[in-house]
TORNU-908373 format. One record per residue (C-alpha): residue number from 1; residue in one letter; x, y, z. Coordinates in steps of 0.1 Angstrom, whole numbers, always signed. Example, Ala and Ser with C-alpha at 12.3 -4.5 7.8 and 13.67 -1.06 7.14 Angstrom:
// residues 2
+-----+------+-------+-------+-------+
!  nr ! rest !     X !     Y !     Z !
+-----+------+-------+-------+-------+
!   1 !    A !  +123 !   -45 !   +78 !
!   2 !    S !  +137 !   -11 !   +71 !
+-----+------+-------+-------+-------+
***
This chain:
// residues 109
+-----+------+-------+-------+-------+
!  nr ! rest !     X !     Y !     Z !
+-----+------+-------+-------+-------+
!   1 !    M ! +1777 !  +427 ! +1047 !
!   2 !    S ! +1768 !  +464 ! +1042 !
!   3 !    I ! +1747 !  +483 ! +1066 !
!   4 !    D ! +1733 !  +515 ! +1051 !
!   5 !    V ! +1733 !  +543 ! +1075 !
!   6 !    N ! +1721 !  +576 ! +1070 !
!   7 !    S ! +1743 !  +602 ! +1063 !
!   8 !    Q ! +1730 !  +626 ! +1085 !
!   9 !    I ! +1733 !  +604 ! +1115 !
!  10 !    T ! +1769 !  +601 ! +1107 !
!  11 !    D ! +1775 !  +639 ! +1102 !
!  12 !    G ! +1760 !  +644 ! +1136 !
!  13 !    L ! +1782 !  +619 ! +1154 !
!  14 !    T ! +1813 !  +635 ! +1136 !
!  15 !    Q ! +1805 !  +667 ! +1147 !
!  16 !    A ! +1800 !  +660 ! +1182 !
!  17 !    N ! +1834 !  +643 ! +1184 !
!  18 !    L ! +1847 !  +674 ! +1167 !
!  19 !    T ! +1834 !  +694 ! +1191 !
!  20 !    V ! +1848 !  +675 ! +1220 !
!  21 !    L ! +1880 !  +674 ! +1206 !
!  22 !    G ! +1879 !  +710 ! +1199 !
!  23 !    T ! +1870 !  +721 ! +1232 !
!  24 !    G ! +1897 !  +701 ! +1251 !
!  25 !    P ! +1923 !  +725 ! +1247 !
!  26 !    A ! +1903 !  +752 ! +1261 !
!  27 !    I ! +1889 !  +737 ! +1288 !
!  28 !    G ! +1928 !  +726 ! +1295 !
!  29 !    V ! +1937 !  +763 ! +1293 !
!  30 !    M ! +1909 !  +774 ! +1316 !
!  31 !    Q ! +1914 !  +750 ! +1342 !
!  32 !    S ! +1951 !  +759 ! +1346 !
!  33 !    Q ! +1944 !  +792 ! +1344 !
!  34 !    L ! +1919 !  +789 ! +1372 !
!  35 !    S ! +1943 !  +769 ! +1396 !
!  36 !    L ! +1966 !  +794 ! +1391 !
!  37 !    S ! +1944 !  +820 ! +1403 !
!  38 !    Q ! +1932 !  +802 ! +1434 !
!  39 !    A ! +1968 !  +798 ! +1444 !
!  40 !    T ! +1977 !  +832 ! +1437 !
!  41 !    G ! +1945 !  +844 ! +1459 !
!  42 !    V ! +1957 !  +816 ! +1490 !
!  43 !    L ! +1994 !  +832 ! +1485 !
!  44 !    F ! +1983 !  +866 ! +1489 !
!  45 !    A ! +1959 !  +858 ! +1520 !
!  46 !    N ! +1991 !  +839 ! +1537 !
!  47 !    M ! +2008 !  +871 ! +1533 !
!  48 !    V ! +1984 !  +892 ! +1549 !
!  49 !    S ! +1979 !  +868 ! +1578 !
!  50 !    N ! +2019 !  +868 ! +1584 !
!  51 !    Q ! +2019 !  +907 ! +1581 !
!  52 !    S ! +1990 !  +904 ! +1609 !
!  53 !    Q ! +2009 !  +882 ! +1630 !
!  54 !    L ! +2042 !  +901 ! +1627 !
!  55 !    S ! +2023 !  +936 ! +1634 !
!  56 !    L ! +2010 !  +917 ! +1669 !
!  57 !    S ! +2039 !  +902 ! +1678 !
!  58 !    S ! +2061 !  +932 ! +1674 !
!  59 !    N ! +2034 !  +952 ! +1699 !
!  60 !    A ! +2038 !  +923 ! +1723 !
!  61 !    A ! +2074 !  +926 ! +1722 !
!  62 !    M ! +2076 !  +963 ! +1724 !
!  63 !    T ! +2047 !  +966 ! +1750 !
!  64 !    E ! +2066 !  +935 ! +1772 !
!  65 !    G ! +2099 !  +958 ! +1769 !
!  66 !    V ! +2086 !  +989 ! +1778 !
!  67 !    M ! +2062 !  +970 ! +1810 !
!  68 !    T ! +2097 !  +955 ! +1818 !
!  69 !    L ! +2115 !  +989 ! +1816 !
!  70 !    L ! +2090 ! +1008 ! +1839 !
!  71 !    G ! +2084 !  +983 ! +1860 !
!  72 !    S ! +2119 !  +978 ! +1871 !
!  73 !    V ! +2127 ! +1016 ! +1866 !
!  74 !    A ! +2096 ! +1032 ! +1880 !
!  75 !    P ! +2096 ! +1022 ! +1920 !
!  76 !    K ! +2133 ! +1033 ! +1923 !
!  77 !    A ! +2138 ! +1071 ! +1918 !
!  78 !    N ! +2178 ! +1068 ! +1925 !
!  79 !    N ! +2190 ! +1043 ! +1902 !
!  80 !    K ! +2224 ! +1040 ! +1894 !
!  81 !    E ! +2236 ! +1037 ! +1857 !
!  82 !    G ! +2246 !  +999 ! +1864 !
!  83 !    E ! +2211 !  +992 ! +1876 !
!  84 !    L ! +2199 ! +1008 ! +1844 !
!  85 !    A ! +2221 !  +989 ! +1820 !
!  86 !    K ! +2208 !  +958 ! +1836 !
!  87 !    V ! +2176 !  +966 ! +1832 !
!  88 !    L ! +2181 !  +977 ! +1795 !
!  89 !    E ! +2199 !  +942 ! +1789 !
!  90 !    K ! +2169 !  +924 ! +1804 !
!  91 !    M ! +2144 !  +941 ! +1782 !
!  92 !    S ! +2167 !  +936 ! +1753 !
!  93 !    D ! +2167 !  +897 ! +1761 !
!  94 !    V ! +2128 !  +898 ! +1765 !
!  95 !    I ! +2125 !  +917 ! +1727 !
!  96 !    Q ! +2151 !  +891 ! +1714 !
!  97 !    K ! +2131 !  +861 ! +1729 !
!  98 !    Q ! +2097 !  +876 ! +1714 !
!  99 !    L ! +2115 !  +881 ! +1676 !
! 100 !    A ! +2129 !  +845 ! +1681 !
! 101 !    Q ! +2091 !  +832 ! +1686 !
! 102 !    L ! +2081 !  +855 ! +1656 !
! 103 !    D ! +2110 !  +838 ! +1635 !
! 104 !    N ! +2096 !  +804 ! +1646 !
! 105 !    T ! +2061 !  +812 ! +1642 !
! 106 !    L ! +2068 !  +825 ! +1604 !
! 107 !    A ! +2086 !  +796 ! +1594 !
! 108 !    T ! +2062 !  +772 ! +1604 !
! 109 !    S ! +2036 !  +789 ! +1587 !
+-----+------+-------+-------+-------+
***
């Protein structure tokens, strides 16, 4: 049994199928590039956020250390060298704690 089909219909279907097959690779490359650009944008946003947190944590550690130093040294005008060394050691401990917290924050983000 033979069915006669208009050649224009078969040409139209063939062209539609070829269009879909022809644009497939281009769409695949476009989606790949879009994914890459979005990932790069997220990467840079995270880098800026981490730098901001690092700056804030560094300022907090410095402020805490200076306040500890000034709070321990300023009221006592006649400190001995040993007492000043203890104050500096305490300030160093505070700064080390703040830096350790900063490392933990950066490691988890």
